[in-house]
N, C-alpha and C positions, 0 to 999 in steps of 0.2 A: 504494500500500500504506500501511497505518497504521504510524507510527513512534512508539514509546513513549519519552518523554523523562523519565520519573520523575514527571511532573506531569499529563501528558495525552498525547493522540495527535494526530499531524499527518500530512500527506500527504508521501510520498516518491516521487519520480519514477522510482525504480528504476534498473536498469543502463543504460538508454538515456537518462539525463538529459543535458541540455546540458552541454558542457564535456568530455565524454569523446570522444576521437578514436579512431576505428577505422581501423587501417592495413591496406591490402590487401597490401602487400609484407611478407614476413617480416623479422624484425629483422636477420638476417644480410645480406640484400641492401639493407636500408634504412640500415644503419650508416655506410657510406662517405660518404653525402651528408647525414647528419644534422648539425644545428647543433652538437650536443653533441660530436661527433667532431672537428669543426674547432676548436671552442674548446679541447678537450683537446690537440689538435695544437699550437695556438698557445701553450698553456702550456708544453709540452715545448720548443718552439723558443725561447721567451723565457727559459727556465730557464738555458740555457747562458750567455748574456752577463750575466744578472743574478747568477748564482752566481759567475762569474769576478770580477765587481766586488765582491761581498760577501766572497768568500774573500780577495781581495787586501786589502781594507780590514781585515778581522778579523785576518789573520795579521800584517799590517804594524803595526797599532796595538797588538796584544797583545805582539808581539815588542819593539816600542819601549818599551812600558810595563814589560815584564819587565826589559829592559836598564837602564832608569832607576830600578828599584826601590832601587838603592843610594843614590839621592837622593830627595828629597821629590817630584820631578816624576813619578816612575813611577806613583804612586798615582792622581793625577788623570788621567793619560794612559790608564791601564787602565780607570778609570771611564768615560772618554769612549769607549773602545772598546766597552765593554758597552752604553752608552747608544745608540751608533750601531747596534749589532746589534739592539737593541730597536726602533729606528726602522725598520730594514730588515724586521724581523719584522712591523710594521704594514703595510708595503707588500706583503709576501708573503701576509698574511691577506686583504688586499683583492684581490690577484691570484687567490688560490684561490677567493674568493667569486665573483668575476666570471667566471672561466674554468672552474672545476671545480664550481661550485655548492655549495661547502663553507662552511657557517656555523661559524665558530670565534669564541668569545668572547674578549674582551680578557683578557690575563693580569692577575694581581693587581697593583694599583698599588704604587708604592714606599711603604714605611711609614717616615715620618720623624717622629721624636719631637720634633724641634725644627726651626726654620728655619735656613737658612744653607748655604753652599757645602760645608762639611765634612760637614754632616748629609746633604746630597744624595749626596756621594761614598760615605759609609758605607751609605746605603740602596741605592744601585746595586750596590755590591759584595756586600751581604748578600742581595740579591734572587735567588731561585732562577730566576725567569723570565729574568733577564739572562744567566745562565750557560747556560740552555737555548737562548737565542737565539744565543749564541756557538757552541754545539755544532751548531746547525742550519747556521750559516754554514760550518762546517768540513765537515760531512757532505754538504751540498747539492752541492758542486762535483763530486766523483767520480760521484755518482748522476746529475747533470745531463749530464755527458759521456757516460756509458753510455747514458742514455735518448735523448739527441740522436743518437748514432751509430746505435742500433738503429732508431729511428723514421725517420730520414732514409733509411737504407738500405732498409728494408722498403717505405716509402711510395714512394720514387722508383723502385725496381725494379718494384713492382706496377703503378703507372700507366704506366711506360715500356713494359712488356711488354703490358699491356692495350691500349694504343693503337698497338702495333707495326704493325698492318695499315695505319694511316694514314700512317706515316712511313718504312716500310721502303724506299721508292723512293729515299730519299736515298743509300743505299749504291751502287746501280748507276749513278746519275746523277753523283755527285760523288767517289766513292772507287774506282770500278771493281770493287767487290765485289757479290756477289749479295744480301747481307744481313749480319746479325750473324754473326760467325765463332765457332763453338763449339769447333773444333779445327783446328790447322794445324801442319804440319811441312814438310820439304823436298819430300815426295812427295804428301801428301794435305792437303786443306782441306775443312772441312765448314761450310757456310753455311745459315742459315735463310732459304731463298729460294723454296721452292715453296709453293703454297696450303695444303697439309696442315701443313707445319711452321709457317707463319705463324699458322694457326688454333690449333695446339697452344700456340704461344708466347703468344697472346692469352688462352687458357684458363688457362695457368699464371699470367699476370699477373692474371687475374680472381681466382684463389685468393689471391694475395698481397694484392690490393686488399681482398678481403672480410676477410682475417685482420688487416690493418693496424689497423683501428679497435679491435679487441679487444686487440691488443698494446699500443696506446696506452693503452687503458683500464686494462690491468693495470699498466702502468708508472706511470700517474698515481695509481693506488691507493696506491703507496708514497709519492708526494708528499703525498697526503691524510693518510696516517698520520704523516708527519714534521711537517707543518704543525699537525695537531691535537695531537700529543703534545709537540712542542717549542715551538711558538709560542702555544698556547692556555693557558688557566688550568690550574694543576696540580690533581691529584685532591683534594689537601687543601683548596685554595682553593675548588674547586667544592663540596666537602662542607660547608665553612663557609657558603657562600651558601645551600645547601639547608637547612641547619639554621636559618639566620636566617629564611628564608622559612617553614619549618615552624613556627618559634616565632611568627611573625606570624599564621599560620593558627590556631594554638592560642589565642593571645590574642584574636583576632577571634571565634573560636567560643565561648570562655568569656564574652566580653562579650555576645554574642548570647544565650547561655543565661541570663545574669543579667537581661538586658532582658526575656526571655520570662517568667522567674519573677516579676519585678517586675510585669509586665503581668497575669499570671494572678492574682497575689495582689491587685492593685489592683481588677481587674474582677470577680474571683470571690469568694474567701473574705472579703477585706476589706470589699467592698461588702455582702456578705450579713451579716457580723457587725455592721456599722454599722446596717443595718436591724433586726437582731435587738435591738440595744441600744435603739433607738427604740421597738420594739414592747414590750419589757419595761418601759420607762419609762411607756408609756401604760397597760400592764396594772397597774402599781403604782398609778397614779392612779385607775384604775377599781376597785381592789380593795375599797375601802370603799363606793363608790356602787353598784356593780353587780358582785358577786362572780362571777355566772355568766358575764358578758361577759369579765371578767378571766381566768377559768379558760380560756375559749375562746382568748383571746389568748396565754396561756401555752402552751396546747397547740400553737398554730400556731408559736410561737417554738421549741418543742421540735423540731418538724419541720424548722425552719430550721437548728437546731443540727446535726441529723443530716446535712442536705444539706451544710452547711459542712464538717463532719468528712470527708465523702466526697470533697469537692473537695480538701481538704488531703491526704488519702491519695493521690488521683490525682496531685497535684502532687509529693508526696514520691516516688511511684513513678517519675515522669518525671525526677526528679533522680537518684535511685539507689534501686532497689527493695529493700526489706528482704529479699525472698526470694532475691535474688542474693547478698547478703552472707551470709545464714544458710545457704543450701542449694546455692549454686553455679549454674552455667549450665544444667544439665539441668532443674532445677525452674523457674528463671526463664524459660527459653525455652518450656517447656511451658505456663507461665502466659500468655505472650504469644500462643502459638499458639492457645490456647483462645479468645482474643478476636478471632481472625481470622475473616473472613466465609466462608472456605472451609476444608475439612478440611486440617489440616497434620500431617504425620508428622514427629516430632522424634527424632533419634538423636544422642546425645552420647557420644563414646567418648574419655574423658579419664581417665587413671589418677590425675592430680593436678590441682590448680587452678592456673591462671596467676596472675600478679600482679593485684591489684584493678583497677588502671588498664586493663590489657589485657582483663580480664574485663568491665569496664564498657563498653569500646568494642565488644567482640564482641556484647554484649547489645543495645546501641543500634543496631548495624549490622543485626542480624537484625530488630529491631523495626521499623526504617524500611523494610526490604525487604518485610516482611509487610504493612506499611501500604500500600505501593505496590501490592502484589498485591490487597489488599482494594479499593482505590480505582480502579485503572486496568486491571489485567491481564485481567479477565473470565475468570478461571481457575475450574476446578472442583476442583482439588486442588493442594497444594503440599507440599514436603518440605524439611526443614532437617537438615543434617548438620554435625557439629562433630567434628574429630579433630586429633591432633597428628602432625606429620611433622618429625622431628629437632627443630630449635629454632624451628619455626614453628607457629602455631595456625591451622588451616584452617577456614573456614566456607563452606558451600555452600547456596544457597537456589534451589530449582527449582520452576517452576510450568508448567502447560500452557495458559497464556493466549495472547493474540494475538501476543505477541512484539514485536519492533521497538524494544526498549530501546536507548538510545544514551547512553553516559556523556559524550560529547564535545559535547553540545548545551546546556551550561550549566544543567542541571536539578538536581533533588535528588540524582540519582546523582553528578553532578559534585561537589557539596558533600560527599557521603559519601566520594568518592574522595580529596578534599583532606584530610578528617579522618583517613583511614587513612594517607595519605602523611605526615602530621605525625608519626606514630610509626613510620615506616619500613614501613608496610603497603602492600598492593597490592589493587586492586579490578579484577577482570576480568569483563566482561559478554559473554556469548554469547547473542544473542537474535535469531535470524533471523525474518523476517516470517512470521507464522503460528505461531510458537512451536516448541518450548518455549523458555522463558527460563531460563538457568542463570547465576547470579551467584556468583562465587567470590571470597572475601576471604581475604587472607593477612596475618597479624599476627605480629610477633616474639614468641616464647615467652619470657616472663620468669617465673621461678619465684615462687610465692607466698611472701611473707615471713610471719613469725610475726604472726598477727593479735592 
């Protein structure tokens, strides 16, 4: 099938492409023997001794530090306790990554305004990630004990009962009993010793064995939440990193736009104006010798002036169209749609105008999407809708082209998604093979200020 990447179409191997494994057994029967199940089981079993060690270290060091706070030694001891918990946190993140497949980023580093031991102590005590690591050390032990007890019980009971037909002979041979005793008093005893009871016991064990992986998975979900929430970066730190990344995208985009404008001016209007100046100079020299030739040269120069003016208008429209500033998105998008190679229906339902920056991003988003439709989609019609939902500006561009658009393939759509992300926007592409393609953009609504 053809896959549209914003710049062209490539081949996609479809649902049967290499790398996709089709399992014959259902997930319920496959789970007890899957590698993921055994890794999660290993995580639960290791959690108990590790949590005992971590809890003992944390409680001992914090208690010692709190007891010594009346002296100067209490502060560095408390800092050492928090630093040790941070170190254990790194181990726990690595264990979660290896056994649970959980990728958790490093917490924010210590912020030290100056060098030295006292500065390090202050940074450790002020760090929120240090105290979250301590909280993890305290909460992990009771949860690890509970998880260990549940998993070992369910797992051992399940496999023991499932394999009961293989080892029930141990009872009559070595204990003098017919099998596992379910009930017994002075007068009656009930054993699992006939073929029917042995079969039912194995079936019960099968149910336990099938349920055990899902119980383990549910328990490790809590471990994932604890590791992610207490040992990873805080939401504030994550947001700061996102803003720094978005700022970099904005700077790179602005630099690319400036280079494009410089290139367009140098190769277009500037070169044309240089040629125009030369032609007018030659016409001035010819004015006395041959007025008719000079008049023809001036006429050609007049045509060059018109062409240069049109190029400058196009360049100004690419920077920020005047119709957008004067009349808003409805008129500006209608103007863009009129230049598209397919009929485009435009519907803008806005009671007021957003901020100029958001309005400009919305305009250029629709412009680029319509350009892609003109160049690559092979569509016969398209539609643009713009509306407001609470505090978000929504854009939707639909076409009946060949489809296959994919924002994850490093194309023009990926760059458009990055530009929207820089202002807390979202780009969603729904483009099955064969079409239609539906691209939805979501931007933050910021009210227009007084112009």
